[in-house]
PADO-460280 format. One record per residue (C-alpha): residue number from 1; z, x, y. Coordinates in nm, 3 decimals, m for minus. Layout:
<atoms>
nr=NUM, w=Z, u=X, v=Y .
...
</atoms>
This chain:
<atoms>
nr=1, w=14.759, u=5.948, v=13.065 .
nr=2, w=14.588, u=5.643, v=12.944 .
nr=3, w=14.754, u=5.520, v=12.566 .
nr=4, w=14.546, u=5.383, v=12.294 .
nr=5, w=14.641, u=5.180, v=12.028 .
nr=6, w=14.601, u=5.326, v=11.664 .
nr=7, w=14.690, u=5.094, v=11.346 .
nr=8, w=15.016, u=5.224, v=11.156 .
nr=9, w=14.980, u=5.443, v=10.820 .
nr=10, w=15.261, u=5.415, v=10.618 .
nr=11, w=15.424, u=5.739, v=10.625 .
nr=12, w=15.345, u=5.842, v=10.223 .
nr=13, w=14.971, u=5.872, v=10.333 .
nr=14, w=15.011, u=5.995, v=10.643 .
nr=15, w=15.194, u=6.289, v=10.508 .
nr=16, w=14.999, u=6.339, v=10.217 .
nr=17, w=14.633, u=6.336, v=10.424 .
nr=18, w=14.824, u=6.565, v=10.667 .
nr=19, w=14.947, u=6.817, v=10.422 .
nr=20, w=14.562, u=6.827, v=10.275 .
nr=21, w=14.359, u=6.876, v=10.547 .
nr=22, w=14.634, u=7.124, v=10.669 .
nr=23, w=14.581, u=7.352, v=10.351 .
nr=24, w=14.182, u=7.272, v=10.352 .
nr=25, w=14.170, u=7.398, v=10.690 .
nr=26, w=14.336, u=7.682, v=10.620 .
nr=27, w=14.132, u=7.800, v=10.354 .
nr=28, w=13.808, u=7.724, v=10.603 .
nr=29, w=14.031, u=7.959, v=10.893 .
nr=30, w=14.100, u=8.205, v=10.633 .
nr=31, w=13.726, u=8.221, v=10.650 .
nr=32, w=13.645, u=8.211, v=10.962 .
nr=33, w=13.902, u=8.462, v=11.091 .
nr=34, w=13.750, u=8.713, v=10.820 .
nr=35, w=13.452, u=8.671, v=10.994 .
nr=36, w=13.554, u=8.783, v=11.325 .
nr=37, w=13.626, u=9.146, v=11.132 .
nr=38, w=13.336, u=9.139, v=10.885 .
nr=39, w=13.053, u=8.993, v=11.112 .
nr=40, w=13.071, u=9.267, v=11.429 .
nr=41, w=13.150, u=9.559, v=11.166 .
nr=42, w=12.802, u=9.440, v=10.929 .
nr=43, w=12.640, u=9.423, v=11.305 .
nr=44, w=12.723, u=9.786, v=11.331 .
nr=45, w=12.641, u=9.948, v=11.036 .
nr=46, w=12.317, u=9.770, v=11.095 .
nr=47, w=12.280, u=9.923, v=11.429 .
nr=48, w=12.294, u=9.638, v=11.667 .
nr=49, w=12.288, u=9.719, v=12.002 .
nr=50, w=12.565, u=9.544, v=12.200 .
nr=51, w=12.293, u=9.271, v=12.334 .
nr=52, w=12.188, u=9.236, v=11.958 .
nr=53, w=12.577, u=9.286, v=11.830 .
nr=54, w=12.625, u=8.908, v=12.068 .
nr=55, w=12.336, u=8.735, v=11.987 .
nr=56, w=12.409, u=8.806, v=11.623 .
nr=57, w=12.839, u=8.691, v=11.702 .
nr=58, w=12.680, u=8.378, v=11.932 .
nr=59, w=12.408, u=8.264, v=11.646 .
nr=60, w=12.698, u=8.092, v=11.479 .
nr=61, w=12.779, u=7.827, v=11.765 .
nr=62, w=12.383, u=7.719, v=11.831 .
nr=63, w=12.368, u=7.457, v=11.599 .
nr=64, w=12.738, u=7.304, v=11.678 .
nr=65, w=12.639, u=7.341, v=12.047 .
nr=66, w=12.334, u=7.098, v=11.972 .
nr=67, w=12.461, u=6.903, v=11.666 .
nr=68, w=12.858, u=6.840, v=11.725 .
nr=69, w=12.810, u=6.485, v=11.920 .
nr=70, w=12.583, u=6.316, v=11.669 .
nr=71, w=12.813, u=6.471, v=11.356 .
nr=72, w=13.101, u=6.291, v=11.535 .
nr=73, w=12.923, u=5.973, v=11.457 .
nr=74, w=12.874, u=6.100, v=11.123 .
nr=75, w=13.247, u=6.141, v=11.092 .
nr=76, w=13.326, u=5.804, v=11.188 .
nr=77, w=13.017, u=5.622, v=10.980 .
nr=78, w=13.120, u=5.836, v=10.632 .
nr=79, w=13.462, u=5.929, v=10.690 .
nr=80, w=13.643, u=6.241, v=10.722 .
nr=81, w=13.712, u=6.306, v=10.343 .
nr=82, w=13.310, u=6.290, v=10.268 .
nr=83, w=13.232, u=6.509, v=10.548 .
nr=84, w=13.516, u=6.787, v=10.510 .
nr=85, w=13.394, u=6.807, v=10.139 .
nr=86, w=13.030, u=6.854, v=10.285 .
nr=87, w=13.102, u=7.081, v=10.536 .
nr=88, w=13.260, u=7.343, v=10.269 .
nr=89, w=12.979, u=7.350, v=10.054 .
nr=90, w=12.749, u=7.376, v=10.346 .
nr=91, w=12.965, u=7.705, v=10.415 .
nr=92, w=12.951, u=7.850, v=10.074 .
nr=93, w=12.572, u=7.817, v=10.100 .
nr=94, w=12.591, u=8.003, v=10.436 .
nr=95, w=12.839, u=8.273, v=10.300 .
nr=96, w=12.615, u=8.325, v=9.977 .
nr=97, w=12.323, u=8.364, v=10.193 .
nr=98, w=12.468, u=8.677, v=10.362 .
nr=99, w=12.599, u=8.801, v=10.059 .
nr=100, w=12.302, u=8.819, v=9.857 .
nr=101, w=12.057, u=8.905, v=10.140 .
nr=102, w=12.099, u=9.232, v=10.336 .
nr=103, w=12.023, u=9.294, v=10.659 .
nr=104, w=11.949, u=9.077, v=11.011 .
nr=105, w=11.763, u=8.776, v=10.839 .
nr=106, w=12.030, u=8.673, v=10.582 .
nr=107, w=12.326, u=8.788, v=10.833 .
nr=108, w=12.192, u=8.486, v=11.096 .
nr=109, w=12.096, u=8.219, v=10.886 .
nr=110, w=12.454, u=8.251, v=10.762 .
nr=111, w=12.602, u=8.268, v=11.079 .
nr=112, w=12.378, u=7.924, v=11.185 .
nr=113, w=12.502, u=7.776, v=10.835 .
nr=114, w=12.841, u=7.903, v=10.846 .
nr=115, w=12.886, u=7.738, v=11.205 .
nr=116, w=12.738, u=7.437, v=11.162 .
nr=117, w=12.970, u=7.400, v=10.868 .
nr=118, w=13.272, u=7.531, v=11.055 .
nr=119, w=13.194, u=7.262, v=11.288 .
nr=120, w=13.213, u=6.952, v=11.005 .
nr=121, w=13.492, u=7.024, v=10.883 .
nr=122, w=13.687, u=7.118, v=11.207 .
nr=123, w=13.580, u=6.764, v=11.335 .
nr=124, w=13.665, u=6.565, v=11.017 .
nr=125, w=14.035, u=6.724, v=10.961 .
nr=126, w=14.099, u=6.606, v=11.413 .
nr=127, w=13.968, u=6.304, v=11.310 .
nr=128, w=14.213, u=6.241, v=11.073 .
nr=129, w=14.504, u=6.378, v=11.255 .
nr=130, w=14.427, u=6.232, v=11.577 .
nr=131, w=14.476, u=5.865, v=11.387 .
nr=132, w=14.838, u=5.965, v=11.220 .
nr=133, w=15.044, u=5.870, v=11.498 .
nr=134, w=15.092, u=5.858, v=11.931 .
nr=135, w=15.301, u=6.038, v=12.185 .
nr=136, w=15.532, u=6.325, v=12.070 .
nr=137, w=15.474, u=6.263, v=11.699 .
nr=138, w=15.133, u=6.299, v=11.752 .
nr=139, w=15.179, u=6.676, v=11.950 .
nr=140, w=15.402, u=6.743, v=11.638 .
nr=141, w=15.109, u=6.681, v=11.379 .
nr=142, w=14.897, u=6.904, v=11.626 .
nr=143, w=15.125, u=7.172, v=11.645 .
nr=144, w=15.208, u=7.191, v=11.282 .
nr=145, w=14.831, u=7.159, v=11.182 .
nr=146, w=14.747, u=7.443, v=11.470 .
nr=147, w=15.035, u=7.614, v=11.315 .
nr=148, w=14.908, u=7.626, v=10.949 .
nr=149, w=14.528, u=7.728, v=11.098 .
nr=150, w=14.723, u=8.011, v=11.265 .
nr=151, w=14.857, u=8.126, v=10.940 .
nr=152, w=14.482, u=8.112, v=10.770 .
nr=153, w=14.404, u=8.340, v=11.112 .
nr=154, w=14.689, u=8.597, v=11.036 .
nr=155, w=14.571, u=8.617, v=10.645 .
nr=156, w=14.168, u=8.648, v=10.705 .
nr=157, w=14.130, u=8.942, v=10.936 .
nr=158, w=14.409, u=9.170, v=10.709 .
nr=159, w=14.211, u=9.025, v=10.434 .
nr=160, w=13.879, u=9.142, v=10.563 .
nr=161, w=14.005, u=9.457, v=10.710 .
nr=162, w=14.152, u=9.558, v=10.376 .
nr=163, w=13.852, u=9.500, v=10.162 .
nr=164, w=13.583, u=9.666, v=10.429 .
nr=165, w=13.846, u=9.989, v=10.373 .
nr=166, w=13.838, u=9.977, v=10.006 .
nr=167, w=13.443, u=9.978, v=9.973 .
nr=168, w=13.167, u=10.123, v=10.107 .
nr=169, w=12.987, u=9.895, v=10.329 .
nr=170, w=13.067, u=9.549, v=10.329 .
nr=171, w=13.111, u=9.490, v=9.951 .
nr=172, w=13.205, u=9.180, v=9.855 .
nr=173, w=13.366, u=9.036, v=10.195 .
nr=174, w=13.174, u=8.752, v=10.223 .
nr=175, w=13.169, u=8.660, v=9.891 .
nr=176, w=13.535, u=8.672, v=9.878 .
nr=177, w=13.516, u=8.428, v=10.164 .
nr=178, w=13.290, u=8.200, v=9.951 .
nr=179, w=13.567, u=8.141, v=9.696 .
nr=180, w=13.782, u=8.055, v=9.976 .
nr=181, w=13.511, u=7.804, v=10.109 .
nr=182, w=13.538, u=7.640, v=9.793 .
nr=183, w=13.905, u=7.613, v=9.774 .
nr=184, w=13.868, u=7.421, v=10.124 .
nr=185, w=13.681, u=7.204, v=9.973 .
nr=186, w=13.824, u=7.133, v=9.694 .
nr=187, w=14.161, u=7.038, v=9.875 .
nr=188, w=14.017, u=6.791, v=10.011 .
nr=189, w=13.900, u=6.575, v=9.758 .
nr=190, w=14.333, u=6.458, v=9.725 .
nr=191, w=14.252, u=6.267, v=10.096 .
nr=192, w=14.316, u=5.921, v=10.035 .
nr=193, w=14.346, u=5.577, v=10.257 .
nr=194, w=14.237, u=5.607, v=10.618 .
nr=195, w=14.059, u=5.939, v=10.537 .
nr=196, w=13.823, u=5.775, v=10.353 .
nr=197, w=13.770, u=5.464, v=10.576 .
nr=198, w=13.407, u=5.445, v=10.692 .
nr=199, w=13.392, u=5.254, v=11.015 .
nr=200, w=13.085, u=5.059, v=11.165 .
nr=201, w=12.976, u=5.188, v=11.505 .
nr=202, w=12.679, u=5.102, v=11.726 .
nr=203, w=12.464, u=5.428, v=11.851 .
nr=204, w=12.537, u=5.346, v=12.205 .
nr=205, w=12.945, u=5.374, v=12.080 .
nr=206, w=12.895, u=5.748, v=11.980 .
nr=207, w=12.611, u=5.919, v=12.157 .
nr=208, w=12.500, u=6.182, v=12.407 .
nr=209, w=12.505, u=5.904, v=12.679 .
nr=210, w=12.840, u=5.734, v=12.558 .
nr=211, w=13.020, u=6.070, v=12.532 .
nr=212, w=12.859, u=6.140, v=12.897 .
nr=213, w=12.976, u=5.806, v=13.051 .
nr=214, w=13.315, u=5.893, v=12.886 .
nr=215, w=13.361, u=6.237, v=13.041 .
nr=216, w=13.268, u=6.102, v=13.419 .
nr=217, w=13.521, u=5.850, v=13.348 .
nr=218, w=13.803, u=5.954, v=13.149 .
nr=219, w=14.036, u=6.240, v=13.366 .
nr=220, w=14.228, u=6.326, v=12.993 .
nr=221, w=13.853, u=6.383, v=12.819 .
nr=222, w=13.746, u=6.609, v=13.132 .
nr=223, w=14.158, u=6.807, v=13.132 .
nr=224, w=14.100, u=6.826, v=12.766 .
nr=225, w=13.734, u=6.986, v=12.769 .
nr=226, w=13.835, u=7.177, v=13.054 .
nr=227, w=14.113, u=7.339, v=12.871 .
nr=228, w=13.925, u=7.376, v=12.512 .
nr=229, w=13.652, u=7.572, v=12.751 .
nr=230, w=13.867, u=7.836, v=12.925 .
nr=231, w=14.092, u=7.885, v=12.581 .
nr=232, w=13.764, u=7.930, v=12.383 .
nr=233, w=13.650, u=8.157, v=12.609 .
nr=234, w=13.938, u=8.360, v=12.595 .
nr=235, w=13.924, u=8.386, v=12.227 .
nr=236, w=13.562, u=8.450, v=12.198 .
nr=237, w=13.577, u=8.767, v=12.442 .
nr=238, w=13.914, u=8.832, v=12.219 .
nr=239, w=13.773, u=8.787, v=11.864 .
nr=240, w=13.408, u=8.916, v=11.885 .
nr=241, w=13.478, u=9.224, v=12.091 .
nr=242, w=13.811, u=9.383, v=12.014 .
nr=243, w=13.682, u=9.490, v=11.630 .
nr=244, w=13.455, u=9.625, v=11.857 .
nr=245, w=13.657, u=9.801, v=12.066 .
nr=246, w=13.868, u=9.941, v=11.839 .
nr=247, w=13.602, u=10.034, v=11.637 .
nr=248, w=13.479, u=10.285, v=11.957 .
nr=249, w=13.800, u=10.384, v=11.976 .
nr=250, w=13.777, u=10.495, v=11.580 .
nr=251, w=14.079, u=10.306, v=11.460 .
nr=252, w=14.083, u=10.220, v=11.098 .
nr=253, w=13.971, u=9.863, v=10.977 .
nr=254, w=14.304, u=9.800, v=10.854 .
nr=255, w=14.447, u=9.844, v=11.227 .
nr=256, w=14.146, u=9.588, v=11.368 .
nr=257, w=14.289, u=9.400, v=11.086 .
nr=258, w=14.653, u=9.416, v=11.198 .
nr=259, w=14.586, u=9.370, v=11.617 .
nr=260, w=14.352, u=9.071, v=11.538 .
nr=261, w=14.603, u=8.910, v=11.315 .
nr=262, w=14.887, u=8.981, v=11.527 .
nr=263, w=14.734, u=8.742, v=11.788 .
nr=264, w=14.665, u=8.475, v=11.518 .
nr=265, w=15.063, u=8.516, v=11.406 .
nr=266, w=15.248, u=8.455, v=11.741 .
nr=267, w=15.036, u=8.168, v=11.783 .
nr=268, w=15.157, u=8.023, v=11.481 .
nr=269, w=15.533, u=8.095, v=11.563 .
nr=270, w=15.497, u=7.935, v=11.890 .
nr=271, w=15.286, u=7.602, v=11.768 .
nr=272, w=15.596, u=7.427, v=11.570 .
nr=273, w=15.785, u=7.445, v=11.934 .
nr=274, w=15.463, u=7.283, v=12.114 .
nr=275, w=15.650, u=6.946, v=12.181 .
nr=276, w=15.958, u=7.087, v=12.284 .
nr=277, w=15.844, u=7.360, v=12.508 .
nr=278, w=15.578, u=7.081, v=12.709 .
nr=279, w=15.936, u=6.892, v=12.771 .
nr=280, w=16.086, u=7.219, v=12.893 .
nr=281, w=15.783, u=7.283, v=13.107 .
nr=282, w=15.830, u=6.967, v=13.316 .
nr=283, w=15.459, u=6.779, v=13.087 .
nr=284, w=15.144, u=6.875, v=12.955 .
nr=285, w=15.009, u=7.007, v=13.285 .
nr=286, w=15.264, u=7.222, v=13.339 .
nr=287, w=15.262, u=7.375, v=12.992 .
nr=288, w=14.871, u=7.407, v=13.014 .
nr=289, w=14.868, u=7.615, v=13.316 .
nr=290, w=15.111, u=7.844, v=13.232 .
nr=291, w=14.903, u=7.921, v=12.843 .
nr=292, w=14.606, u=7.967, v=13.082 .
nr=293, w=14.777, u=8.211, v=13.302 .
nr=294, w=14.889, u=8.377, v=12.951 .
nr=295, w=14.526, u=8.419, v=12.827 .
nr=296, w=14.423, u=8.542, v=13.201 .
nr=297, w=14.689, u=8.829, v=13.182 .
nr=298, w=14.582, u=8.898, v=12.825 .
nr=299, w=14.226, u=8.930, v=12.807 .
nr=300, w=14.239, u=9.101, v=13.154 .
nr=301, w=14.418, u=9.409, v=13.111 .
nr=302, w=14.303, u=9.443, v=12.740 .
nr=303, w=13.974, u=9.762, v=12.835 .
nr=304, w=14.274, u=9.941, v=13.039 .
nr=305, w=14.459, u=10.131, v=12.721 .
nr=306, w=14.331, u=10.282, v=12.454 .
nr=307, w=14.724, u=10.262, v=12.293 .
nr=308, w=14.775, u=10.074, v=12.036 .
nr=309, w=15.118, u=9.965, v=12.093 .
nr=310, w=14.972, u=9.828, v=12.473 .
nr=311, w=14.665, u=9.659, v=12.269 .
nr=312, w=14.927, u=9.496, v=12.060 .
nr=313, w=15.183, u=9.335, v=12.343 .
nr=314, w=14.836, u=9.196, v=12.537 .
nr=315, w=14.740, u=9.037, v=12.149 .
nr=316, w=15.079, u=8.880, v=12.168 .
nr=317, w=15.065, u=8.769, v=12.518 .
nr=318, w=14.669, u=8.608, v=12.375 .
nr=319, w=14.864, u=8.474, v=12.127 .
nr=320, w=15.140, u=8.245, v=12.336 .
nr=321, w=14.840, u=8.127, v=12.535 .
nr=322, w=14.609, u=8.073, v=12.250 .
nr=323, w=14.911, u=7.896, v=12.073 .
nr=324, w=14.936, u=7.614, v=12.283 .
nr=325, w=14.582, u=7.568, v=12.434 .
nr=326, w=14.420, u=7.387, v=12.164 .
nr=327, w=14.668, u=7.181, v=12.012 .
nr=328, w=14.733, u=7.017, v=12.379 .
nr=329, w=14.360, u=6.995, v=12.403 .
nr=330, w=14.314, u=6.763, v=12.123 .
nr=331, w=14.667, u=6.590, v=12.156 .
nr=332, w=14.511, u=6.449, v=12.540 .
nr=333, w=14.186, u=6.371, v=12.409 .
nr=334, w=14.308, u=6.212, v=12.129 .
nr=335, w=14.579, u=5.978, v=12.339 .
nr=336, w=14.283, u=5.918, v=12.549 .
nr=337, w=14.011, u=5.755, v=12.419 .
nr=338, w=13.995, u=5.409, v=12.156 .
nr=339, w=13.990, u=5.500, v=11.803 .
nr=340, w=13.677, u=5.425, v=11.731 .
nr=341, w=13.528, u=5.638, v=11.976 .
nr=342, w=13.769, u=5.950, v=11.903 .
nr=343, w=13.504, u=6.132, v=11.656 .
nr=344, w=13.248, u=6.150, v=11.927 .
nr=345, w=13.498, u=6.262, v=12.178 .
nr=346, w=13.632, u=6.518, v=11.943 .
nr=347, w=13.228, u=6.610, v=11.889 .
nr=348, w=13.173, u=6.656, v=12.256 .
nr=349, w=13.523, u=6.884, v=12.322 .
nr=350, w=13.371, u=7.059, v=12.035 .
nr=351, w=13.049, u=7.075, v=12.133 .
nr=352, w=13.203, u=7.235, v=12.470 .
nr=353, w=13.419, u=7.406, v=12.247 .
nr=354, w=13.092, u=7.588, v=12.060 .
nr=355, w=12.874, u=7.615, v=12.408 .
nr=356, w=13.129, u=7.850, v=12.551 .
nr=357, w=13.212, u=8.039, v=12.212 .
nr=358, w=12.789, u=8.088, v=12.216 .
nr=359, w=12.768, u=8.186, v=12.590 .
nr=360, w=13.078, u=8.450, v=12.591 .
nr=361, w=12.950, u=8.696, v=12.368 .
nr=362, w=12.615, u=8.711, v=12.554 .
nr=363, w=12.793, u=8.730, v=12.886 .
nr=364, w=13.060, u=8.973, v=12.789 .
nr=365, w=12.771, u=9.200, v=12.603 .
nr=366, w=12.574, u=9.230, v=12.918 .
nr=367, w=12.835, u=9.326, v=13.149 .
nr=368, w=12.980, u=9.517, v=12.882 .
nr=369, w=12.664, u=9.739, v=12.859 .
nr=370, w=12.686, u=9.734, v=13.240 .
nr=371, w=12.999, u=9.826, v=13.367 .
nr=372, w=13.231, u=9.938, v=12.990 .
nr=373, w=13.458, u=9.724, v=12.849 .
nr=374, w=13.732, u=9.789, v=13.140 .
nr=375, w=13.546, u=9.598, v=13.333 .
nr=376, w=13.378, u=9.326, v=13.075 .
nr=377, w=13.780, u=9.249, v=12.997 .
nr=378, w=13.857, u=9.255, v=13.334 .
nr=379, w=13.605, u=9.034, v=13.456 .
nr=380, w=13.722, u=8.768, v=13.199 .
nr=381, w=14.056, u=8.759, v=13.295 .
nr=382, w=13.901, u=8.692, v=13.616 .
nr=383, w=13.693, u=8.384, v=13.470 .
nr=384, w=13.994, u=8.241, v=13.334 .
nr=385, w=14.207, u=8.298, v=13.656 .
nr=386, w=13.980, u=8.171, v=13.909 .
nr=387, w=13.973, u=7.864, v=13.728 .
nr=388, w=14.286, u=7.832, v=13.615 .
nr=389, w=14.367, u=7.779, v=14.020 .
nr=390, w=14.102, u=7.523, v=14.047 .
nr=391, w=14.250, u=7.285, v=13.830 .
nr=392, w=14.604, u=7.378, v=13.912 .
nr=393, w=14.462, u=7.224, v=14.267 .
nr=394, w=14.271, u=6.917, v=14.111 .
nr=395, w=14.625, u=6.868, v=13.946 .
nr=396, w=14.804, u=6.859, v=14.264 .
nr=397, w=14.542, u=6.634, v=14.464 .
nr=398, w=14.535, u=6.365, v=14.202 .
nr=399, w=14.740, u=6.172, v=14.007 .
nr=400, w=14.952, u=6.289, v=13.657 .
nr=401, w=14.798, u=6.233, v=13.390 .
</atoms>
């Protein structure tokens, strides 16, 4: 893998900014994971069919799909701190839209705004962290960053399930999310130094053409994007339709929240050990293959049983796979491009991420309507397995990154 030069940042500044970013994005992911439970339940209460529900779930990823790369340039020009705060403010607006405007219009508008806000916050955070170090140090940073986010993903579904179980309808769940989004923006105020830095870049360095050229020429970027696409496909299917599947089995909202949180909890536990696992597995590529294999198994067998214990075991397997795919994808990309190009490249990665998040619920909804949950989950697992075999052959036929 090509290595790039990152200016040395004083350790106190790096530690402070890392902690602030982790706190801010943990609040953000509490909101994001609460949505995983609340939006499907809200959609079902409105009488949405599987296809309509898939469209509602996918709406969150429409604007990020179109604007991820341009937003990468915005982060570079205005700095991670400013764009992180602006993203949190936009998220508050989106959540309050859902809370105060009952029905499909408010829900769809909220999904659009929340999706754009979440993209901006994640892109800002990843840009800040990617500049904090290289090599094993960067692996540890991204491993712990992902661990914090998993903590938010553990809390969110449990909190959403408890609120939904205690109140009729969706109650105040979206208003509670708005409070967490406000805290995310407030935390980002304390970012200093490099996180506030603005860089003057030409449009040709961060635009669509530049990212496409980088994608064609840089194998590290290619691997990063493919890993994030497969990982997000699995999580999109799991997060969007596991609550629907459990709802169809008459499982209570509290148990739904527990099973959704279990996946995130396992991811949180394994991520601090990412650097050690990479060393034990024989490198990043081997770790990528093992992680994607776990996702294929965990997703593929989800629809074959109605037993909560079996579903919990599969949640653990999905948690192990997803625990490594996303931080690995970020590390590989960060070390494959120069600093001034990272925000744009991270934007391209997130565009691919959101594209598959947009398409996965729609595709799953169509298969679900034709053949039920067993077929839909099974096909999803086979898709991941097919790309895993393709990736393994590509790695064997070319030079190791």
